[in-house]
PLY file of the C-alpha trace (Angstrom):
ply
format ascii 1.0
element vertex 431
property float x
property float y
property float z
element edge 430
property int vertex1
property int vertex2
end_header
0.00 0.00 0.00
1.17 3.51 -0.71
1.89 6.12 1.85
-1.34 7.73 3.07
-1.86 11.29 1.93
-1.18 13.94 4.51
-4.27 15.98 5.49
-3.71 19.66 6.30
-6.02 21.28 8.82
-6.81 25.00 8.77
-6.39 25.91 12.41
-4.80 28.84 14.25
-2.81 26.36 16.31
-0.97 24.72 13.42
2.18 26.79 13.74
2.37 26.22 17.48
2.35 22.46 16.80
5.34 22.64 14.43
3.37 22.46 11.17
3.81 26.05 10.08
5.91 25.03 7.03
3.80 21.99 5.96
0.37 21.49 4.38
-1.85 24.58 4.42
-0.28 26.16 7.50
1.52 28.96 5.65
-1.39 29.43 3.23
-3.80 29.73 6.14
-1.63 32.33 7.79
-1.39 34.36 4.58
-5.15 34.01 4.08
-5.85 35.38 7.56
-3.41 38.25 7.08
-5.02 39.12 3.74
-8.48 39.18 5.29
-7.23 41.39 8.10
-5.77 43.85 5.58
-9.05 43.92 3.66
-11.02 44.52 6.86
-8.74 47.39 7.80
-9.13 48.82 4.29
-12.93 48.66 4.41
-12.93 50.17 7.88
-10.72 53.02 6.67
-13.00 53.76 3.71
-16.07 53.76 5.96
-14.32 56.06 8.42
-13.46 58.53 5.63
-17.11 58.48 4.57
-18.23 59.20 8.14
-15.77 62.08 8.41
-17.38 63.67 5.36
-20.52 64.10 7.49
-18.92 66.04 10.33
-20.94 69.14 11.37
-18.76 71.77 9.58
-19.22 70.04 6.22
-22.97 69.70 6.77
-23.21 73.34 7.87
-21.90 74.71 4.55
-25.06 74.02 2.47
-27.24 75.10 5.40
-25.45 78.45 5.70
-25.65 78.98 1.93
-29.39 78.35 2.11
-29.72 80.83 5.01
-27.77 83.46 3.08
-30.02 82.93 0.06
-33.07 83.59 2.25
-31.49 86.60 3.96
-32.49 90.19 3.50
-30.52 93.35 4.38
-33.68 94.82 5.88
-34.00 92.11 8.53
-30.33 91.81 9.49
-29.62 91.89 13.23
-26.31 92.94 14.81
-25.37 90.31 17.39
-22.75 91.05 20.11
-19.33 89.45 19.85
-19.63 87.55 23.20
-22.68 85.78 21.80
-20.78 84.74 18.68
-17.93 83.55 20.89
-20.28 81.32 22.88
-21.82 79.97 19.69
-18.40 79.14 18.22
-17.25 77.43 21.43
-20.40 75.32 21.73
-20.36 74.46 18.02
-16.65 73.58 18.17
-17.22 71.35 21.21
-20.00 69.38 19.49
-17.97 69.08 16.28
-14.83 67.92 18.10
-16.75 65.33 20.09
-18.40 64.12 16.86
-14.97 63.68 15.20
-13.60 61.80 18.23
-16.56 59.40 18.23
-16.14 58.89 14.47
-12.42 58.10 14.79
-13.18 55.59 17.53
-15.91 53.96 15.44
-18.66 54.83 17.93
-22.02 55.57 16.27
-24.17 56.16 19.33
-24.48 59.85 20.10
-23.30 61.18 16.74
-26.82 61.93 15.51
-27.58 63.94 18.65
-24.32 65.89 18.33
-25.07 66.65 14.68
-28.52 68.02 15.55
-27.16 70.08 18.44
-24.31 71.54 16.37
-26.63 72.66 13.57
-29.19 73.88 16.11
-26.53 76.03 17.82
-25.32 77.60 14.58
-28.60 78.10 12.71
-30.52 80.67 14.91
-27.76 83.33 15.19
-26.82 82.87 11.53
-30.44 83.34 10.48
-30.80 86.47 12.60
-27.56 87.96 11.31
-28.47 87.24 7.67
-32.00 88.60 8.02
-33.63 85.27 7.14
-37.31 84.63 8.03
-38.04 83.90 11.68
-39.14 80.34 10.96
-35.52 79.48 10.04
-34.30 80.53 13.49
-37.12 78.55 15.13
-36.12 75.54 13.06
-32.64 75.80 14.57
-34.13 75.90 18.07
-36.17 72.78 17.25
-33.01 71.01 16.02
-31.17 71.88 19.24
-34.01 70.66 21.46
-34.38 67.48 19.43
-30.63 66.84 19.73
-30.74 67.30 23.51
-33.72 64.96 23.82
-32.18 62.35 21.53
-28.85 62.50 23.39
-30.56 61.97 26.75
-32.57 59.04 25.42
-29.50 57.40 23.90
-27.80 57.57 27.28
-30.84 55.98 28.91
-31.13 53.23 26.28
-27.42 52.40 26.62
-27.81 52.07 30.39
-30.82 49.82 29.89
-28.81 47.64 27.49
-25.88 47.46 29.92
-28.21 46.47 32.76
-29.82 43.68 30.75
-26.43 42.41 29.52
-25.01 42.21 33.04
-28.00 40.22 34.26
-28.78 42.71 36.99
-32.39 43.61 37.72
-33.24 47.04 36.40
-36.49 48.96 35.91
-38.11 48.79 32.45
-36.65 51.14 29.86
-39.95 52.97 29.49
-39.97 53.87 33.18
-36.38 55.06 32.94
-37.14 57.16 29.85
-40.20 58.59 31.61
-37.95 59.86 34.42
-35.71 61.61 31.90
-38.71 63.11 30.11
-39.94 64.40 33.47
-36.82 66.58 33.70
-36.78 67.99 30.16
-37.40 71.76 29.78
-39.39 71.40 26.53
-42.93 70.06 25.85
-42.61 66.30 25.39
-45.05 63.39 25.64
-43.81 59.82 26.03
-46.03 56.92 24.92
-45.62 53.25 24.17
-46.10 51.91 20.64
-49.85 51.52 21.31
-50.12 55.27 21.87
-50.71 55.09 25.64
-49.16 57.96 27.62
-46.33 56.85 29.88
-44.97 60.25 30.89
-44.99 64.00 30.16
-42.47 66.77 30.73
-43.23 69.63 33.18
-43.46 72.08 30.26
-46.23 69.96 28.74
-48.48 69.94 31.81
-49.77 73.56 31.43
-50.63 72.92 27.79
-52.79 69.94 28.83
-54.59 71.78 31.61
-57.97 71.08 30.00
-57.34 67.31 29.91
-58.71 65.57 33.04
-55.93 63.96 35.10
-54.26 61.57 35.30
-52.60 61.79 31.90
-50.77 58.47 32.25
-52.84 55.66 30.81
-54.73 57.82 28.30
-54.30 57.43 24.55
-52.42 60.34 22.99
-54.96 60.64 20.18
-57.72 61.23 22.75
-56.49 64.81 23.31
-54.18 65.49 20.32
-54.40 64.90 16.58
-51.33 62.70 16.13
-51.65 62.78 12.34
-51.45 66.58 12.07
-48.21 68.47 11.54
-49.49 71.34 13.69
-51.70 71.09 16.80
-53.40 73.68 19.02
-52.94 73.93 22.79
-54.25 76.82 24.86
-55.22 78.59 21.64
-51.65 78.57 20.27
-50.25 76.47 17.39
-47.44 73.98 18.04
-45.43 72.02 15.48
-45.47 68.31 16.27
-42.57 65.93 15.64
-42.69 62.24 16.48
-39.59 60.17 17.22
-40.23 56.38 17.32
-37.88 54.35 19.55
-38.77 50.83 18.43
-36.04 49.05 20.40
-37.32 50.61 23.62
-40.99 50.27 22.58
-41.61 54.01 22.92
-42.66 57.03 20.87
-41.72 60.64 21.70
-43.99 63.55 20.75
-41.87 66.74 20.60
-43.58 70.14 20.35
-42.10 73.44 19.21
-43.78 76.85 18.60
-45.67 76.85 15.32
-47.08 79.39 12.92
-49.52 82.03 14.06
-52.29 80.73 11.80
-53.43 77.29 10.70
-53.20 76.56 6.96
-56.61 76.49 5.31
-57.91 75.54 1.91
-59.66 77.95 -0.42
-62.97 76.13 -0.86
-64.26 78.57 -3.45
-61.52 77.83 -5.98
-60.80 74.25 -4.94
-57.10 75.14 -4.68
-54.96 75.17 -1.53
-54.14 78.45 0.14
-50.59 79.76 0.43
-50.26 78.30 3.94
-50.52 74.67 2.78
-47.08 73.10 2.15
-46.65 71.60 -1.31
-44.82 68.53 0.02
-46.00 66.48 2.99
-42.95 66.59 5.32
-43.69 63.16 6.79
-43.75 61.20 3.52
-42.10 63.36 0.84
-45.20 63.11 -1.38
-47.52 65.92 -2.49
-50.26 66.97 -0.08
-53.80 65.83 -0.83
-54.85 69.48 -1.27
-52.84 69.56 -4.52
-54.49 66.54 -6.16
-56.97 68.58 -8.23
-54.67 71.36 -9.53
-51.72 69.08 -10.31
-53.91 66.44 -11.98
-55.62 69.09 -14.09
-52.23 70.31 -15.28
-50.97 66.82 -16.12
-54.19 65.73 -17.88
-54.20 68.94 -19.96
-50.58 68.35 -20.95
-51.22 64.71 -21.90
-54.32 65.65 -23.92
-52.46 68.43 -25.75
-49.53 66.22 -26.78
-51.58 62.97 -27.07
-49.41 61.22 -24.47
-50.20 58.10 -22.46
-50.70 58.33 -18.73
-51.63 55.77 -16.08
-53.22 56.55 -12.73
-52.58 54.21 -9.79
-54.35 54.04 -6.43
-52.58 52.10 -3.65
-54.17 51.09 -0.37
-52.75 49.16 2.57
-55.61 47.83 4.69
-54.61 47.10 8.28
-56.75 44.90 10.53
-56.33 43.57 14.01
-55.03 45.13 17.21
-53.40 48.23 15.80
-53.16 51.44 17.83
-53.52 54.79 16.04
-49.83 55.48 16.57
-48.74 52.14 15.12
-51.10 52.53 12.16
-49.78 56.01 11.40
-46.15 54.79 11.55
-46.89 51.87 9.20
-48.74 54.06 6.68
-46.03 56.74 6.71
-43.29 54.16 6.11
-45.37 52.67 3.28
-45.77 56.12 1.67
-42.02 56.78 2.02
-41.33 53.42 0.37
-43.51 54.37 -2.62
-41.84 57.79 -2.83
-38.44 56.15 -3.16
-39.56 53.90 -6.05
-41.20 56.42 -8.43
-39.45 58.62 -11.00
-38.88 62.34 -10.63
-41.42 63.00 -13.39
-44.12 60.97 -11.60
-46.64 62.60 -9.27
-47.31 60.97 -5.90
-49.89 62.16 -3.38
-50.26 61.20 0.30
-53.98 61.10 1.09
-55.50 61.74 4.51
-56.82 58.18 4.86
-53.32 56.72 4.33
-53.79 55.79 0.66
-51.28 56.78 -2.02
-52.35 58.19 -5.41
-49.89 58.14 -8.34
-49.87 59.78 -11.77
-47.36 58.11 -14.13
-46.83 60.18 -17.31
-45.91 58.39 -20.56
-46.43 55.02 -18.88
-48.52 52.16 -20.35
-50.69 49.96 -18.15
-48.08 47.18 -18.15
-45.40 49.56 -16.92
-47.62 50.71 -14.04
-48.37 47.10 -13.08
-44.65 46.30 -13.06
-44.05 49.23 -10.71
-46.83 48.08 -8.37
-45.36 44.56 -8.34
-42.08 46.02 -7.08
-43.93 48.15 -4.52
-45.83 45.05 -3.38
-42.61 43.07 -2.81
-41.04 45.90 -0.81
-44.25 46.46 1.17
-44.40 42.79 2.18
-40.77 43.00 3.34
-41.72 46.13 5.31
-44.57 44.23 7.00
-42.18 41.46 7.99
-39.91 44.06 9.56
-42.78 45.50 11.60
-43.80 42.01 12.72
-40.27 41.45 14.08
-40.67 44.55 16.28
-43.71 43.01 17.98
-46.48 44.71 15.97
-49.24 42.14 15.40
-51.78 42.96 12.71
-53.15 41.66 9.43
-52.63 43.51 6.20
-54.01 43.50 2.67
-52.45 45.27 -0.32
-54.90 46.73 -2.85
-54.33 48.54 -6.14
-56.45 50.23 -8.79
-55.40 51.29 -12.30
-56.70 53.69 -14.97
-55.01 53.99 -18.37
-55.49 57.28 -20.25
-54.56 57.40 -23.95
-54.59 61.21 -24.17
-57.07 61.22 -27.06
-60.20 62.35 -25.19
-61.07 64.86 -22.48
-60.82 63.58 -18.93
-62.01 65.18 -15.69
-60.18 64.71 -12.41
-63.26 63.42 -10.56
-63.81 60.82 -13.32
-60.21 59.65 -12.93
-60.48 59.38 -9.14
-63.85 57.60 -9.21
-62.60 55.11 -11.81
-59.50 54.37 -9.77
-61.47 53.77 -6.56
-64.01 51.55 -8.34
-61.15 49.45 -9.81
-59.49 49.02 -6.42
-59.02 45.32 -5.58
-56.63 43.00 -3.77
-53.36 42.94 -5.68
-51.93 39.56 -6.66
-48.57 39.60 -8.51
-49.29 36.22 -10.13
-52.63 37.36 -11.57
-51.10 40.59 -12.91
-48.33 38.65 -14.64
-50.85 36.37 -16.37
0 1
1 2
2 3
3 4
4 5
5 6
6 7
7 8
8 9
9 10
10 11
11 12
12 13
13 14
14 15
15 16
16 17
17 18
18 19
19 20
20 21
21 22
22 23
23 24
24 25
25 26
26 27
27 28
28 29
29 30
30 31
31 32
32 33
33 34
34 35
35 36
36 37
37 38
38 39
39 40
40 41
41 42
42 43
43 44
44 45
45 46
46 47
47 48
48 49
49 50
50 51
51 52
52 53
53 54
54 55
55 56
56 57
57 58
58 59
59 60
60 61
61 62
62 63
63 64
64 65
65 66
66 67
67 68
68 69
69 70
70 71
71 72
72 73
73 74
74 75
75 76
76 77
77 78
78 79
79 80
80 81
81 82
82 83
83 84
84 85
85 86
86 87
87 88
88 89
89 90
90 91
91 92
92 93
93 94
94 95
95 96
96 97
97 98
98 99
99 100
100 101
101 102
102 103
103 104
104 105
105 106
106 107
107 108
108 109
109 110
110 111
111 112
112 113
113 114
114 115
115 116
116 117
117 118
118 119
119 120
120 121
121 122
122 123
123 124
124 125
125 126
126 127
127 128
128 129
129 130
130 131
131 132
132 133
133 134
134 135
135 136
136 137
137 138
138 139
139 140
140 141
141 142
142 143
143 144
144 145
145 146
146 147
147 148
148 149
149 150
150 151
151 152
152 153
153 154
154 155
155 156
156 157
157 158
158 159
159 160
160 161
161 162
162 163
163 164
164 165
165 166
166 167
167 168
168 169
169 170
170 171
171 172
172 173
173 174
174 175
175 176
176 177
177 178
178 179
179 180
180 181
181 182
182 183
183 184
184 185
185 186
186 187
187 188
188 189
189 190
190 191
191 192
192 193
193 194
194 195
195 196
196 197
197 198
198 199
199 200
200 201
201 202
202 203
203 204
204 205
205 206
206 207
207 208
208 209
209 210
210 211
211 212
212 213
213 214
214 215
215 216
216 217
217 218
218 219
219 220
220 221
221 222
222 223
223 224
224 225
225 226
226 227
227 228
228 229
229 230
230 231
231 232
232 233
233 234
234 235
235 236
236 237
237 238
238 239
239 240
240 241
241 242
242 243
243 244
244 245
245 246
246 247
247 248
248 249
249 250
250 251
251 252
252 253
253 254
254 255
255 256
256 257
257 258
258 259
259 260
260 261
261 262
262 263
263 264
264 265
265 266
266 267
267 268
268 269
269 270
270 271
271 272
272 273
273 274
274 275
275 276
276 277
277 278
278 279
279 280
280 281
281 282
282 283
283 284
284 285
285 286
286 287
287 288
288 289
289 290
290 291
291 292
292 293
293 294
294 295
295 296
296 297
297 298
298 299
299 300
300 301
301 302
302 303
303 304
304 305
305 306
306 307
307 308
308 309
309 310
310 311
311 312
312 313
313 314
314 315
315 316
316 317
317 318
318 319
319 320
320 321
321 322
322 323
323 324
324 325
325 326
326 327
327 328
328 329
329 330
330 331
331 332
332 333
333 334
334 335
335 336
336 337
337 338
338 339
339 340
340 341
341 342
342 343
343 344
344 345
345 346
346 347
347 348
348 349
349 350
350 351
351 352
352 353
353 354
354 355
355 356
356 357
357 358
358 359
359 360
360 361
361 362
362 363
363 364
364 365
365 366
366 367
367 368
368 369
369 370
370 371
371 372
372 373
373 374
374 375
375 376
376 377
377 378
378 379
379 380
380 381
381 382
382 383
383 384
384 385
385 386
386 387
387 388
388 389
389 390
390 391
391 392
392 393
393 394
394 395
395 396
396 397
397 398
398 399
399 400
400 401
401 402
402 403
403 404
404 405
405 406
406 407
407 408
408 409
409 410
410 411
411 412
412 413
413 414
414 415
415 416
416 417
417 418
418 419
419 420
420 421
421 422
422 423
423 424
424 425
425 426
426 427
427 428
428 429
429 430
């Protein structure tokens, strides 16, 4: 019989056993060294990318935007000591951000970014004579950064306590204690929308709500779907920060406009106070459905172009709180926004549906788009299920193909789309 073949084993201990020069010992060592070099290279590239997002780099386009909005008439002369304090605070946040980036630490960088821009924006806006809302936006960024930084500290302590095996109070109770010390109006709720805590600055605004506040649903005294809410006769801008890992949602309030936006019912067109783009989803506001559709239909009829209208609906059933439902629908609308072209028109409707106008698109092209949206939406639902949200869902779609050869009214288009709405099945659409 011949000599049995020698078997080389890929193990870190080969060289210690005297086999470093035989079999695959040397190859294994070179392989490990090569992988280590590649890992260091990828880490270096990622670190360079993170350094490109340090606050000074991000501040450049913001300052250019502020200067573009500025006016010599509204310029304000700020004292030098104030500028000195702003520069010191901004430099501290920027330096700390760079140190965390160099050490590869991601926690806390978002809060530092918000605080740095919030420190720089108000005095810059005042000095440039920009509108007052720009300065208030900087204040909101600063407050949001402070709140986010405090919550990240709390969540890290909760994680450390659970990892060490020591008994610790639930994260929600710990976050509620932090919220109880914040100087800005904040409401803390769980993912079902039940109030778990409020800040002292929020209590006077809720004076008309019968105590106790804890245990009530947030939507019982505040419109959680509105961008601006009224308390004590004054408008407040509402911003919601979901903390899925901790099972919490923060409602942050900042001073709003002096008047609520209204719609001009006589002309059917939105007033100047209505924003063109819904800030929560990135789609057009529902108030602009009629004027924008009229423009697009007139253009298609004039040039005899094809156009397809699409109506998307995500039906949610089961135990779903208003807060959870709003979060799911907003994420669905954002998903659709990221999948349409720049020439397409997308509208976020008040009931959570999404309405699309696809110029120069045949019916088959619209169905292909909806198939891709369907796949991504199902993946989104799986992600929500992993966070503990339990509900049933049904994806529906309606289509209307317009050849551009006959007159078409907006209400006819909308009625046809709603009447064609049915459960979407990718297999049936492909057949």
